N, C-alpha and C positions, 0 to 999 in steps of 0.2 A: 416555745414556753407562752403560756397565758400571761394576759396583761397583770394578772395577781401575782404570777410566780417571781416576777424580779423584786417584788415587797418581801414575799417570804425569802428570796434569796438574800436581799439586804440585811434583813432582820438577821439571819442566822450567822452572815460573815461580818457585815459593817457593826452592827449594835453590838454583837459579842465579842468580836476579835479586834475590832479597830481598823480593819484592812478595807481600803476604800474600794468602791466598785470600778469596775475596768471601763473602757469604752463603750462597749456593747451594751452593758447593764445601764450605764448611763443614759444611751440612747433610747432604752426601752423605758426608762423613768420619764424621759421628756416625750414619748409617745404615749404615756398613760391619758385615758380619757378624763374628762372633767369629774365625774362621779367618784373617780378614786384620788382625786386630787387632795382631799381632807385625809386620807390615809397615807399618802405620800408625806404631806406635811407634818403629820404627828410622827411618822417614822424618823423624819430627818431632826425633828425637835428632841426627841429621844435620844439620837445619837449624840446630838450638840452636849446634852446635859450629860451624857455617860462620859463622853471623852474629852469634852470642854469645861464642864461646870456650869454654873447658873449665871455666874458673873459676865457682865456686858462691857468691853472696852470701849471708851469714848476718846474720840480725836478731833482735834480741830486742825484746819488746814490755812495756809497764807501764801500768797503768790508773791515773790520777792523781784519777779520779773513778770509782768504780763505781757502778753501780745508781741509781735513783732517776731515771732519763731519761724525761722527758714525751712522747715519741714511742711509736707503737704498731708497730714492727718486730715482725712476728709470729714471726719465729724467735729473738728475744733476750729471754734472761732478764734483762735489764738495766731493762727498762722496768718503769716504778713502776704501769704500768695492769695488770700480769699478777699472778697468784698465786705467781710463781716466787719460790724462797727468796732470791735476791740482793737485798741491801739496799744504801742510799747509804753509801758510804765514801770518803774522802778520804785521798790518801796525800800526806804533808808532803815538802819540798823534800830533806831529808837522806835521805829513803827512795828520793826519785828518783834522788840521786847514786849511792846504793848500788847500786841495780838498774842503773844506767847502768857503773858501773865493772864489776859482774860479767857484764854483757852483752859489755862489752869484752873481759875475760879469756876468754871463750869463743874470739876471735877475729873476733868481730861487727865489721862496718863500720858497721851502722844499729842505731840505737835510737830507738824510737818511742814517744812519749808519747801516750797515749789517753785520752779524756774521753767518758763516756755523757751526752751533753748533745744538745739541738737544735742548738746552736751557742754559742760562747764569750760569757762577761761579762767585764767590767773584771777581776773578780777572779781568773778562771781564766786571762787572758792574763798578768796580771800575774805568777801563780805558774809559768807557762812560762817567762816570762822569767827569773825569779828562778832557776827549775831550771836553764836553759841557762848561766847565768851562774856556778852553782855547778859545774856539770858540767865546764865548763872551769876553773874555779880548781883543782879536784881533779885537772887534769893530764890529763884524758881527752879524747883527740882524736876520739872516735866522730862519726860523722854522725848529728845529731838531726833527727829526723822527727816530724810532730805528725797527729794525727787528732781533730779538736775539732769535728766537725760541720759544717753549712752556716755559710759566713761571708759577710761583707760585705767591700766592695772595700777598705775602710778598715781591716780586721782582717787581710785578707791582706797588705797593705803592712806592718803591724806585725810580723808572723810572719817575712815575708821580711828585715825590718831586724835581726830578733833572730837571723838566721843559721840558721834552719830549712831544712834541705838540701831535703826532700821532704815532701809533704803527701798524705797518704792521705784519701779520700772515695770509697767505692764506690756504685757505680750498682745494686749488689745485684742486679739481675736485668734481664730485658729491659723495655724500655719498656711493651710490650703486657701485661706480666705483673705490673707495679710496683703498680697499685691492689689487686691481691689478696695483697701482702705488705704494705704499707705504706699508712695512709689520712690519717695526721697531716701529709704533706708530700708533695710531687711528685717524680717522676723528673726534670722540668725544672727544679727547685730545685737538686737534686744537681748536675745538669751544668753549671749557671750557677755555681756555687763551682768546680767542675774547670777552666772557662775563665778564671775571674779567677786561679786559681793558677798555670795556664800562663802566662798573660800577665805575671806578676809575676817570672817567671823561675825559680820553684820546680820542681822535680821533680813531675810529677803521679804519684801512686800510685793507681789505679783498678781495682777488681776485683769482686768479688761472691760469693754462694753458690750452688752448684748442688744440686740435689734437692728445691727448694722447690715442686713440683708444676708446673714448667713444662714445655712439651713440647718435643720437639727441634727443632722450628721456631724456639720462642722461644729455646732456646740457642743457636743459629746466629744468630738475631737479636742477641742478647746480644754474642756475639763481634763482630761488626760493628760494633755502637754502642760498644763498648769502643776498638776500632780508630778508631773517628772522634775520639775527643777525645784521641789521640795519648799514650797515658801512657808515662811511663817504666818503669813497673812494673805487673803485674798479680797481685794476691794472688788464688789459687785455693782458695776454701772449700768445702766440702760440709757440707751441713746435718747438725749434730749436734743432734738434737731433744732441747729443753729441757723438763723437767718445769714445768707451769704456763703455757706460752706457747702459742698458739693452732697452732703445728705440733709440738706436743710428742708427737702421736701417729703423726707422718708416718713412712713406711719410710725407711730409709737407702738411699743412692744405691748400686747394685751397683759392685762394684770395676770389671767391665769397662766400664760406663758411664762411670764416672769417668776411666778411662784414655784412653776415646775422646774424652771432653771435652778432656783435657789436650793431647792430641797434635792434636786439631783446633785449639784455641785456639793453640799452637804455630805451627800453620801458617797461621793469621789474625794472628799477631802475631810475626814471624821474629825482630824486632830488640828485643823488649821483654823484660823481667826478669819471669820468669813464676815466681811463688813459691808453693811449698807452704804453707798457712797451717792455718786450723780445719777439724777434722773428719776430717783424712786418717787419722788412728788408727783412728776407728771405720770409716771406709769403705774403706781400703786397707790397713790393716797394714802389717807388715813388708816383706812380699814386694811389695806393690803400691806402697808407697813406695820402694821399690829400681825398682820398674819405670817409675815416673812420673819418676825421676831419669834414667833412660835413655830417656824418652819425651818430652822437651821441657822440663821444669823445669830452671830453673838459680838457683834462691835456696830460702831456706829459712828459716821463722820456728823458732828453737831454744827449747827451756823449753816454759812454759805459756802458754796464751792468756789470754784476759781473763776469762772464767767458767768454762773448761774446762781439763783436764790436758793436757799434750802429751807428746811422748816426751821423755826426758833429754836435754839437750844434747849429752853425751858420745857417746849412742848415735848420733845425726845425724852427729856429728863423725867418730866411727869409720866409720860407712857410707860417708862422702865419702872417707874415705882408702883404704878397701876397694876402693872403684870408681875410685881414682885421679883424683879430681875436687878439685881444689886450692880452698881457700877463698880468696875474692876479697880481695885486700890493699887496706888502707884507701887507700894512695897511688893505687891506681889508681881509686877512684872520685870523686876530687877534681878 
């Protein structure tokens, strides 16, 4: 198969039928030379428009509990096991209500409550319940998502009953690479949570971080494994090396490799919300962000992330307006 054959195959299958590429063809896309990158991005954009439409979903995130996490995810400055400067802080319910209000005012339809924990205890679940009730009492109709770590079946049922719209739990990387990234829990534990979430009727949000030393084969493996859990949304993060973490000295992924990955993941997941998340500022910059939006991305996190700064929400919204990409309306997501 020549380098251009995979684009012809993708055009005939993904674009025309909505069936995603398999692992082998994703790998072929990841290996395409730089001179074919514009063609790959253009095809991914056509697939995104054909199967997801033109609208871009906007989301804000806030951490209810930052730092002090007992897990050893090697990329994360919130781990209590590393010397990174992030320390444990709790946000109160009025703070969550304010953050949700500010998020909705940007036009966002999703607001995600995140906690740096292995999994939620009764105290955290009670705070989430109180926050959702307070957000609704504030007249805010934003969809509330959560990211609270590994769940039991009972906890999944509780979150669904609270009205949680979408649950985020990233697989982080390929199964074959996971033990290099995390040792305090397993890839299988994460996958089990995703299966419970999907069975309970919540939308599954599951992605990971690229540039953590994985090979191209493992990157393609990861795309196939994400497709296997049938996610509604896949956040695309790129490693932003954090001081004091085991990955603090890793090189930043090249812009070309990041864009190849965005397009390849779109071709593997033609009907999925593919969201720009952490690390895009350092990996892609403004020009690469634009290329990603024209290469398969159809959702963005606006504002800051959990421990790193993002682009101002106004800048992202202005770029979407310039590209004539409408912000997805809340009514269309219900």
